[in-house]
N, CA, C and O atoms as a Maestro MAE file, in Angstrom:
{
 s_m_m2io_version
 :::
 2.0.0
}

f_m_ct {
 s_m_title
 :::
 protein
 m_atom[260] {
  # First column is atom index #
  i_m_mmod_type
  r_m_x_coord
  r_m_y_coord
  r_m_z_coord
  i_m_residue_number
  s_m_chain_name
  s_m_pdb_residue_name
  s_m_pdb_atom_name
  i_m_atomic_number
  :::
  1 25 0.807 -1.252 -0.180 1 A "MET " " N  " 7
  2 3 -0.052 0.010 -0.106 1 A "MET " " CA " 6
  3 2 0.953 1.344 -0.050 1 A "MET " " C  " 6
  4 15 0.540 2.479 -0.289 1 A "MET " " O  " 8
  5 25 2.206 1.061 0.269 2 A "LYS " " N  " 7
  6 3 2.898 2.324 0.153 2 A "LYS " " CA " 6
  7 2 3.127 2.834 -1.303 2 A "LYS " " C  " 6
  8 15 3.357 4.017 -1.554 2 A "LYS " " O  " 8
  9 25 3.054 1.948 -2.148 3 A "GLN " " N  " 7
  10 3 3.361 2.303 -3.581 3 A "GLN " " CA " 6
  11 2 1.991 2.958 -4.063 3 A "GLN " " C  " 6
  12 15 2.016 3.987 -4.739 3 A "GLN " " O  " 8
  13 25 0.790 2.341 -3.701 4 A "ASP " " N  " 7
  14 3 -0.532 2.860 -4.208 4 A "ASP " " CA " 6
  15 2 -1.494 2.560 -3.217 4 A "ASP " " C  " 6
  16 15 -1.894 1.407 -3.051 4 A "ASP " " O  " 8
  17 25 -1.945 3.644 -2.460 5 A "MET " " N  " 7
  18 3 -2.913 3.312 -1.418 5 A "MET " " CA " 6
  19 2 -4.288 2.653 -1.872 5 A "MET " " C  " 6
  20 15 -4.976 2.001 -1.086 5 A "MET " " O  " 8
  21 25 -4.617 2.860 -3.126 6 A "THR " " N  " 7
  22 3 -5.793 2.270 -3.744 6 A "THR " " CA " 6
  23 2 -5.886 0.676 -3.709 6 A "THR " " C  " 6
  24 15 -6.945 0.049 -3.714 6 A "THR " " O  " 8
  25 25 -4.610 0.126 -3.672 7 A "VAL " " N  " 7
  26 3 -4.620 -1.345 -3.539 7 A "VAL " " CA " 6
  27 2 -5.338 -1.815 -2.228 7 A "VAL " " C  " 6
  28 15 -5.774 -2.961 -2.121 7 A "VAL " " O  " 8
  29 25 -5.429 -0.969 -1.334 8 A "GLY " " N  " 7
  30 3 -6.256 -1.350 -0.153 8 A "GLY " " CA " 6
  31 2 -7.723 -1.624 -0.313 8 A "GLY " " C  " 6
  32 15 -8.421 -2.123 0.570 8 A "GLY " " O  " 8
  33 25 -8.182 -1.227 -1.621 9 A "LEU " " N  " 7
  34 3 -9.525 -1.493 -1.984 9 A "LEU " " CA " 6
  35 2 -9.738 -2.992 -2.258 9 A "LEU " " C  " 6
  36 15 -10.847 -3.492 -2.072 9 A "LEU " " O  " 8
  37 25 -8.788 -3.654 -2.659 10 A "ASP " " N  " 7
  38 3 -8.685 -4.897 -3.008 10 A "ASP " " CA " 6
  39 2 -8.106 -6.058 -2.112 10 A "ASP " " C  " 6
  40 15 -8.071 -7.250 -2.418 10 A "ASP " " O  " 8
  41 25 -7.621 -5.426 -0.842 11 A "LEU " " N  " 7
  42 3 -7.079 -6.187 0.056 11 A "LEU " " CA " 6
  43 2 -7.944 -6.206 1.425 11 A "LEU " " C  " 6
  44 15 -8.511 -5.180 1.800 11 A "LEU " " O  " 8
  45 25 -8.014 -7.306 2.086 12 A "PRO " " N  " 7
  46 3 -7.312 -8.531 2.117 12 A "PRO " " CA " 6
  47 2 -7.682 -9.448 0.958 12 A "PRO " " C  " 6
  48 15 -8.791 -9.376 0.429 12 A "PRO " " O  " 8
  49 25 -6.701 -10.349 0.548 13 A "LEU " " N  " 7
  50 3 -7.230 -11.300 -0.490 13 A "LEU " " CA " 6
  51 2 -8.196 -12.177 0.036 13 A "LEU " " C  " 6
  52 15 -8.356 -12.252 1.254 13 A "LEU " " O  " 8
  53 25 -8.895 -12.888 -0.800 14 A "HIS " " N  " 7
  54 3 -10.154 -13.790 -0.345 14 A "HIS " " CA " 6
  55 2 -9.925 -15.070 -0.870 14 A "HIS " " C  " 6
  56 15 -9.252 -15.260 -1.883 14 A "HIS " " O  " 8
  57 25 -10.505 -16.023 -0.164 15 A "ILE " " N  " 7
  58 3 -10.516 -17.532 -0.533 15 A "ILE " " CA " 6
  59 2 -11.995 -17.859 -0.726 15 A "ILE " " C  " 6
  60 15 -12.822 -17.545 0.131 15 A "ILE " " O  " 8
  61 25 -12.304 -18.453 -1.789 16 A "LEU " " N  " 7
  62 3 -13.832 -18.788 -1.838 16 A "LEU " " CA " 6
  63 2 -13.859 -20.289 -1.703 16 A "LEU " " C  " 6
  64 15 -13.108 -21.019 -2.350 16 A "LEU " " O  " 8
  65 25 -14.749 -20.720 -0.840 17 A "VAL " " N  " 7
  66 3 -15.025 -22.280 -0.684 17 A "VAL " " CA " 6
  67 2 -16.364 -22.539 -1.000 17 A "VAL " " C  " 6
  68 15 -17.206 -22.001 -0.281 17 A "VAL " " O  " 8
  69 25 -16.798 -23.356 -2.064 18 A "TYR " " N  " 7
  70 3 -18.046 -23.405 -2.541 18 A "TYR " " CA " 6
  71 2 -18.304 -24.858 -2.973 18 A "TYR " " C  " 6
  72 15 -17.349 -25.594 -3.219 18 A "TYR " " O  " 8
  73 25 -19.635 -25.308 -3.075 19 A "GLU " " N  " 7
  74 3 -20.026 -26.648 -3.552 19 A "GLU " " CA " 6
  75 2 -20.523 -26.399 -5.041 19 A "GLU " " C  " 6
  76 15 -21.354 -25.519 -5.266 19 A "GLU " " O  " 8
  77 25 -20.016 -27.163 -6.015 20 A "ASP " " N  " 7
  78 3 -20.427 -27.142 -7.358 20 A "ASP " " CA " 6
  79 2 -21.661 -27.883 -7.564 20 A "ASP " " C  " 6
  80 15 -22.139 -28.487 -6.603 20 A "ASP " " O  " 8
  81 25 -22.226 -27.911 -8.673 21 A "PHE " " N  " 7
  82 3 -23.354 -28.750 -9.118 21 A "PHE " " CA " 6
  83 2 -23.227 -30.172 -8.893 21 A "PHE " " C  " 6
  84 15 -24.232 -30.860 -8.712 21 A "PHE " " O  " 8
  85 25 -22.036 -30.672 -8.891 22 A "ASP " " N  " 7
  86 3 -21.964 -32.272 -8.605 22 A "ASP " " CA " 6
  87 2 -21.765 -32.435 -7.089 22 A "ASP " " C  " 6
  88 15 -21.421 -33.515 -6.609 22 A "ASP " " O  " 8
  89 25 -21.986 -31.355 -6.359 23 A "LYS " " N  " 7
  90 3 -21.797 -31.573 -4.842 23 A "LYS " " CA " 6
  91 2 -20.314 -31.806 -4.537 23 A "LYS " " C  " 6
  92 15 -20.014 -32.492 -3.559 23 A "LYS " " O  " 8
  93 25 -19.349 -31.257 -5.343 24 A "GLN " " N  " 7
  94 3 -17.979 -31.415 -5.018 24 A "GLN " " CA " 6
  95 2 -17.486 -30.004 -4.344 24 A "GLN " " C  " 6
  96 15 -17.777 -28.917 -4.842 24 A "GLN " " O  " 8
  97 25 -16.755 -30.142 -3.228 25 A "VAL " " N  " 7
  98 3 -16.313 -28.791 -2.584 25 A "VAL " " CA " 6
  99 2 -15.161 -28.384 -3.364 25 A "VAL " " C  " 6
  100 15 -14.253 -29.168 -3.641 25 A "VAL " " O  " 8
  101 25 -15.189 -26.987 -3.777 26 A "LYS " " N  " 7
  102 3 -14.035 -26.355 -4.474 26 A "LYS " " CA " 6
  103 2 -13.558 -25.148 -3.760 26 A "LYS " " C  " 6
  104 15 -14.258 -24.406 -3.072 26 A "LYS " " O  " 8
  105 25 -12.284 -25.031 -3.999 27 A "ILE " " N  " 7
  106 3 -11.655 -23.852 -3.427 27 A "ILE " " CA " 6
  107 2 -11.063 -22.901 -4.419 27 A "ILE " " C  " 6
  108 15 -10.245 -23.365 -5.212 27 A "ILE " " O  " 8
  109 25 -11.383 -21.568 -4.481 28 A "ALA " " N  " 7
  110 3 -10.657 -20.802 -5.436 28 A "ALA " " CA " 6
  111 2 -10.144 -19.612 -4.924 28 A "ALA " " C  " 6
  112 15 -10.607 -19.184 -3.867 28 A "ALA " " O  " 8
  113 25 -9.169 -18.951 -5.568 29 A "TYR " " N  " 7
  114 3 -8.681 -17.630 -5.118 29 A "TYR " " CA " 6
  115 2 -7.932 -17.108 -6.306 29 A "TYR " " C  " 6
  116 15 -7.680 -17.834 -7.267 29 A "TYR " " O  " 8
  117 25 -7.562 -15.805 -6.239 30 A "ARG " " N  " 7
  118 3 -6.925 -15.141 -7.417 30 A "ARG " " CA " 6
  119 2 -5.460 -15.164 -7.119 30 A "ARG " " C  " 6
  120 15 -5.104 -15.003 -5.952 30 A "ARG " " O  " 8
  121 25 -4.623 -15.338 -8.015 31 A "ASP " " N  " 7
  122 3 -3.272 -14.984 -8.100 31 A "ASP " " CA " 6
  123 2 -2.973 -13.652 -7.773 31 A "ASP " " C  " 6
  124 15 -3.682 -12.800 -8.308 31 A "ASP " " O  " 8
  125 25 -2.019 -13.253 -6.959 32 A "GLY " " N  " 7
  126 3 -1.847 -11.838 -6.522 32 A "GLY " " CA " 6
  127 2 -1.295 -11.048 -7.623 32 A "GLY " " C  " 6
  128 15 -1.227 -9.837 -7.411 32 A "GLY " " O  " 8
  129 25 -0.866 -11.504 -8.811 33 A "SER " " N  " 7
  130 3 -0.315 -10.773 -9.883 33 A "SER " " CA " 6
  131 2 -1.508 -9.832 -10.531 33 A "SER " " C  " 6
  132 15 -1.158 -8.848 -11.183 33 A "SER " " O  " 8
  133 25 -2.714 -10.079 -10.385 34 A "TRP " " N  " 7
  134 3 -3.644 -9.210 -10.735 34 A "TRP " " CA " 6
  135 2 -3.781 -7.703 -10.176 34 A "TRP " " C  " 6
  136 15 -4.433 -6.765 -10.633 34 A "TRP " " O  " 8
  137 25 -3.029 -7.773 -9.142 35 A "LEU " " N  " 7
  138 3 -3.044 -6.299 -8.418 35 A "LEU " " CA " 6
  139 2 -2.304 -5.373 -9.398 35 A "LEU " " C  " 6
  140 15 -2.712 -4.223 -9.559 35 A "LEU " " O  " 8
  141 25 -1.203 -5.850 -10.073 36 A "HIS " " N  " 7
  142 3 -0.475 -4.976 -10.822 36 A "HIS " " CA " 6
  143 2 -1.333 -4.445 -12.037 36 A "HIS " " C  " 6
  144 15 -1.146 -3.301 -12.451 36 A "HIS " " O  " 8
  145 25 -2.236 -5.243 -12.584 37 A "SER " " N  " 7
  146 3 -2.995 -4.767 -13.912 37 A "SER " " CA " 6
  147 2 -3.927 -3.713 -13.349 37 A "SER " " C  " 6
  148 15 -4.227 -2.799 -14.117 37 A "SER " " O  " 8
  149 25 -4.405 -3.700 -12.184 38 A "ILE " " N  " 7
  150 3 -5.469 -2.727 -11.706 38 A "ILE " " CA " 6
  151 2 -4.894 -1.599 -11.075 38 A "ILE " " C  " 6
  152 15 -5.315 -0.488 -11.399 38 A "ILE " " O  " 8
  153 25 -3.824 -1.722 -10.057 39 A "HIS " " N  " 7
  154 3 -3.267 -0.673 -9.364 39 A "HIS " " CA " 6
  155 2 -1.788 -0.497 -9.776 39 A "HIS " " C  " 6
  156 15 -1.195 -1.350 -10.435 39 A "HIS " " O  " 8
  157 25 -1.218 0.669 -9.349 40 A "ASN " " N  " 7
  158 3 0.218 0.918 -9.645 40 A "ASN " " CA " 6
  159 2 0.943 0.268 -8.553 40 A "ASN " " C  " 6
  160 15 1.434 0.928 -7.637 40 A "ASN " " O  " 8
  161 25 1.037 -1.152 -8.628 41 A "PHE " " N  " 7
  162 3 1.469 -2.022 -7.656 41 A "PHE " " CA " 6
  163 2 2.555 -2.901 -8.426 41 A "PHE " " C  " 6
  164 15 2.148 -3.858 -9.086 41 A "PHE " " O  " 8
  165 25 3.990 -2.604 -8.367 42 A "ASP " " N  " 7
  166 3 4.890 -3.326 -8.910 42 A "ASP " " CA " 6
  167 2 6.055 -3.858 -8.039 42 A "ASP " " C  " 6
  168 15 7.181 -3.364 -8.090 42 A "ASP " " O  " 8
  169 25 5.730 -4.854 -7.269 43 A "SER " " N  " 7
  170 3 6.696 -5.601 -6.426 43 A "SER " " CA " 6
  171 2 6.474 -7.011 -6.456 43 A "SER " " C  " 6
  172 15 5.782 -7.641 -5.655 43 A "SER " " O  " 8
  173 25 7.194 -7.530 -7.567 44 A "PRO " " N  " 7
  174 3 7.178 -8.930 -7.638 44 A "PRO " " CA " 6
  175 2 7.421 -9.905 -6.251 44 A "PRO " " C  " 6
  176 15 6.871 -10.990 -6.064 44 A "PRO " " O  " 8
  177 25 8.283 -9.307 -5.427 45 A "GLN " " N  " 7
  178 3 8.481 -10.103 -4.301 45 A "GLN " " CA " 6
  179 2 7.335 -10.213 -3.363 45 A "GLN " " C  " 6
  180 15 7.054 -11.282 -2.824 45 A "GLN " " O  " 8
  181 25 6.650 -9.078 -3.159 46 A "ILE " " N  " 7
  182 3 5.415 -9.101 -2.386 46 A "ILE " " CA " 6
  183 2 4.346 -10.120 -2.981 46 A "ILE " " C  " 6
  184 15 3.746 -10.944 -2.290 46 A "ILE " " O  " 8
  185 25 4.184 -9.951 -4.390 47 A "VAL " " N  " 7
  186 3 3.217 -10.709 -5.036 47 A "VAL " " CA " 6
  187 2 3.552 -12.229 -4.787 47 A "VAL " " C  " 6
  188 15 2.633 -12.998 -4.504 47 A "VAL " " O  " 8
  189 25 4.728 -12.635 -4.877 48 A "GLU " " N  " 7
  190 3 5.325 -13.947 -4.741 48 A "GLU " " CA " 6
  191 2 4.995 -14.490 -3.234 48 A "GLU " " C  " 6
  192 15 4.489 -15.591 -3.015 48 A "GLU " " O  " 8
  193 25 5.328 -13.629 -2.325 49 A "LYS " " N  " 7
  194 3 4.957 -13.785 -0.837 49 A "LYS " " CA " 6
  195 2 3.452 -14.026 -0.731 49 A "LYS " " C  " 6
  196 15 3.076 -15.009 -0.093 49 A "LYS " " O  " 8
  197 25 2.541 -13.196 -1.313 50 A "MET " " N  " 7
  198 3 1.098 -13.329 -1.192 50 A "MET " " CA " 6
  199 2 0.657 -14.576 -1.733 50 A "MET " " C  " 6
  200 15 -0.136 -15.287 -1.117 50 A "MET " " O  " 8
  201 25 1.188 -14.925 -3.000 51 A "ASN " " N  " 7
  202 3 0.911 -16.218 -3.533 51 A "ASN " " CA " 6
  203 2 1.256 -17.385 -2.753 51 A "ASN " " C  " 6
  204 15 0.415 -18.269 -2.588 51 A "ASN " " O  " 8
  205 25 2.461 -17.476 -2.238 52 A "THR " " N  " 7
  206 3 2.993 -18.593 -1.264 52 A "THR " " CA " 6
  207 2 1.956 -18.728 -0.227 52 A "THR " " C  " 6
  208 15 1.418 -19.819 -0.038 52 A "THR " " O  " 8
  209 25 1.613 -17.579 0.522 53 A "ILE " " N  " 7
  210 3 0.826 -17.656 1.718 53 A "ILE " " CA " 6
  211 2 -0.536 -18.202 1.349 53 A "ILE " " C  " 6
  212 15 -1.071 -18.986 2.133 53 A "ILE " " O  " 8
  213 25 -1.147 -17.857 0.222 54 A "MET " " N  " 7
  214 3 -2.452 -18.246 -0.273 54 A "MET " " CA " 6
  215 2 -2.400 -19.633 -0.676 54 A "MET " " C  " 6
  216 15 -3.399 -20.307 -0.427 54 A "MET " " O  " 8
  217 25 -1.439 -20.173 -1.240 55 A "LYS " " N  " 7
  218 3 -1.225 -21.682 -1.581 55 A "LYS " " CA " 6
  219 2 -1.054 -22.442 -0.223 55 A "LYS " " C  " 6
  220 15 -1.623 -23.517 -0.033 55 A "LYS " " O  " 8
  221 25 -0.260 -21.857 0.706 56 A "ASP " " N  " 7
  222 3 -0.238 -22.642 1.912 56 A "ASP " " CA " 6
  223 2 -1.500 -22.717 2.727 56 A "ASP " " C  " 6
  224 15 -1.810 -23.734 3.348 56 A "ASP " " O  " 8
  225 25 -2.247 -21.577 2.710 57 A "ILE " " N  " 7
  226 3 -3.677 -21.733 3.381 57 A "ILE " " CA " 6
  227 2 -4.503 -22.729 2.715 57 A "ILE " " C  " 6
  228 15 -5.162 -23.530 3.378 57 A "ILE " " O  " 8
  229 25 -4.507 -22.729 1.408 58 A "VAL " " N  " 7
  230 3 -5.597 -23.675 0.688 58 A "VAL " " CA " 6
  231 2 -4.912 -25.026 0.987 58 A "VAL " " C  " 6
  232 15 -5.669 -25.915 1.378 58 A "VAL " " O  " 8
  233 25 -3.612 -25.321 0.867 59 A "SER " " N  " 7
  234 3 -3.069 -26.566 1.207 59 A "SER " " CA " 6
  235 2 -3.568 -27.140 2.551 59 A "SER " " C  " 6
  236 15 -4.042 -28.265 2.709 59 A "SER " " O  " 8
  237 25 -3.378 -26.143 3.545 60 A "ASN " " N  " 7
  238 3 -3.747 -26.631 4.846 60 A "ASN " " CA " 6
  239 2 -5.219 -26.937 5.042 60 A "ASN " " C  " 6
  240 15 -5.579 -27.817 5.824 60 A "ASN " " O  " 8
  241 25 -6.135 -26.155 4.278 61 A "ILE " " N  " 7
  242 3 -7.571 -26.576 4.326 61 A "ILE " " CA " 6
  243 2 -7.698 -27.917 3.608 61 A "ILE " " C  " 6
  244 15 -8.461 -28.738 4.117 61 A "ILE " " O  " 8
  245 25 -7.108 -28.213 2.596 62 A "LEU " " N  " 7
  246 3 -7.351 -29.478 1.967 62 A "LEU " " CA " 6
  247 2 -6.778 -30.597 2.631 62 A "LEU " " C  " 6
  248 15 -7.228 -31.735 2.496 62 A "LEU " " O  " 8
  249 25 -5.722 -30.291 3.399 63 A "ASN " " N  " 7
  250 3 -5.078 -31.427 4.311 63 A "ASN " " CA " 6
  251 2 -5.909 -31.721 5.450 63 A "ASN " " C  " 6
  252 15 -5.788 -32.816 5.999 63 A "ASN " " O  " 8
  253 25 -6.899 -30.710 5.952 64 A "ASP " " N  " 7
  254 3 -7.720 -31.024 7.045 64 A "ASP " " CA " 6
  255 2 -8.975 -31.792 6.777 64 A "ASP " " C  " 6
  256 15 -9.648 -32.294 7.677 64 A "ASP " " O  " 8
  257 25 -9.253 -31.862 5.547 65 A "LYS " " N  " 7
  258 3 -10.403 -32.603 5.145 65 A "LYS " " CA " 6
  259 2 -10.591 -34.159 5.737 65 A "LYS " " C  " 6
  260 15 -11.572 -34.828 5.412 65 A "LYS " " O  " 8
  :::
 }
 m_bond[259] {
  # First column is bond index #
  i_m_from
  i_m_to
  i_m_order
  :::
  1 1 2 1
  2 2 3 1
  3 3 4 2
  4 3 5 1
  5 5 6 1
  6 6 7 1
  7 7 8 2
  8 7 9 1
  9 9 10 1
  10 10 11 1
  11 11 12 2
  12 11 13 1
  13 13 14 1
  14 14 15 1
  15 15 16 2
  16 15 17 1
  17 17 18 1
  18 18 19 1
  19 19 20 2
  20 19 21 1
  21 21 22 1
  22 22 23 1
  23 23 24 2
  24 23 25 1
  25 25 26 1
  26 26 27 1
  27 27 28 2
  28 27 29 1
  29 29 30 1
  30 30 31 1
  31 31 32 2
  32 31 33 1
  33 33 34 1
  34 34 35 1
  35 35 36 2
  36 35 37 1
  37 37 38 1
  38 38 39 1
  39 39 40 2
  40 39 41 1
  41 41 42 1
  42 42 43 1
  43 43 44 2
  44 43 45 1
  45 45 46 1
  46 46 47 1
  47 47 48 2
  48 47 49 1
  49 49 50 1
  50 50 51 1
  51 51 52 2
  52 51 53 1
  53 53 54 1
  54 54 55 1
  55 55 56 2
  56 55 57 1
  57 57 58 1
  58 58 59 1
  59 59 60 2
  60 59 61 1
  61 61 62 1
  62 62 63 1
  63 63 64 2
  64 63 65 1
  65 65 66 1
  66 66 67 1
  67 67 68 2
  68 67 69 1
  69 69 70 1
  70 70 71 1
  71 71 72 2
  72 71 73 1
  73 73 74 1
  74 74 75 1
  75 75 76 2
  76 75 77 1
  77 77 78 1
  78 78 79 1
  79 79 80 2
  80 79 81 1
  81 81 82 1
  82 82 83 1
  83 83 84 2
  84 83 85 1
  85 85 86 1
  86 86 87 1
  87 87 88 2
  88 87 89 1
  89 89 90 1
  90 90 91 1
  91 91 92 2
  92 91 93 1
  93 93 94 1
  94 94 95 1
  95 95 96 2
  96 95 97 1
  97 97 98 1
  98 98 99 1
  99 99 100 2
  100 99 101 1
  101 101 102 1
  102 102 103 1
  103 103 104 2
  104 103 105 1
  105 105 106 1
  106 106 107 1
  107 107 108 2
  108 107 109 1
  109 109 110 1
  110 110 111 1
  111 111 112 2
  112 111 113 1
  113 113 114 1
  114 114 115 1
  115 115 116 2
  116 115 117 1
  117 117 118 1
  118 118 119 1
  119 119 120 2
  120 119 121 1
  121 121 122 1
  122 122 123 1
  123 123 124 2
  124 123 125 1
  125 125 126 1
  126 126 127 1
  127 127 128 2
  128 127 129 1
  129 129 130 1
  130 130 131 1
  131 131 132 2
  132 131 133 1
  133 133 134 1
  134 134 135 1
  135 135 136 2
  136 135 137 1
  137 137 138 1
  138 138 139 1
  139 139 140 2
  140 139 141 1
  141 141 142 1
  142 142 143 1
  143 143 144 2
  144 143 145 1
  145 145 146 1
  146 146 147 1
  147 147 148 2
  148 147 149 1
  149 149 150 1
  150 150 151 1
  151 151 152 2
  152 151 153 1
  153 153 154 1
  154 154 155 1
  155 155 156 2
  156 155 157 1
  157 157 158 1
  158 158 159 1
  159 159 160 2
  160 159 161 1
  161 161 162 1
  162 162 163 1
  163 163 164 2
  164 163 165 1
  165 165 166 1
  166 166 167 1
  167 167 168 2
  168 167 169 1
  169 169 170 1
  170 170 171 1
  171 171 172 2
  172 171 173 1
  173 173 174 1
  174 174 175 1
  175 175 176 2
  176 175 177 1
  177 177 178 1
  178 178 179 1
  179 179 180 2
  180 179 181 1
  181 181 182 1
  182 182 183 1
  183 183 184 2
  184 183 185 1
  185 185 186 1
  186 186 187 1
  187 187 188 2
  188 187 189 1
  189 189 190 1
  190 190 191 1
  191 191 192 2
  192 191 193 1
  193 193 194 1
  194 194 195 1
  195 195 196 2
  196 195 197 1
  197 197 198 1
  198 198 199 1
  199 199 200 2
  200 199 201 1
  201 201 202 1
  202 202 203 1
  203 203 204 2
  204 203 205 1
  205 205 206 1
  206 206 207 1
  207 207 208 2
  208 207 209 1
  209 209 210 1
  210 210 211 1
  211 211 212 2
  212 211 213 1
  213 213 214 1
  214 214 215 1
  215 215 216 2
  216 215 217 1
  217 217 218 1
  218 218 219 1
  219 219 220 2
  220 219 221 1
  221 221 222 1
  222 222 223 1
  223 223 224 2
  224 223 225 1
  225 225 226 1
  226 226 227 1
  227 227 228 2
  228 227 229 1
  229 229 230 1
  230 230 231 1
  231 231 232 2
  232 231 233 1
  233 233 234 1
  234 234 235 1
  235 235 236 2
  236 235 237 1
  237 237 238 1
  238 238 239 1
  239 239 240 2
  240 239 241 1
  241 241 242 1
  242 242 243 1
  243 243 244 2
  244 243 245 1
  245 245 246 1
  246 246 247 1
  247 247 248 2
  248 247 249 1
  249 249 250 1
  250 250 251 1
  251 251 252 2
  252 251 253 1
  253 253 254 1
  254 254 255 1
  255 255 256 2
  256 255 257 1
  257 257 258 1
  258 258 259 1
  259 259 260 2
  :::
 }
}
């Protein structure tokens, strides 16, 4: 948010857990790189860190099933 405060409009990142038409539970989230296309946000290290954290959270959710 130091580079562009408007990125705060799209943070925190979200994870969607839902059930599809076949009654399968699905988990979805956006890769953090989309922030660059919408905001003046150019920090690959931070994007990679966000992506790693999101992957870890989803992995932990799936392992707890």
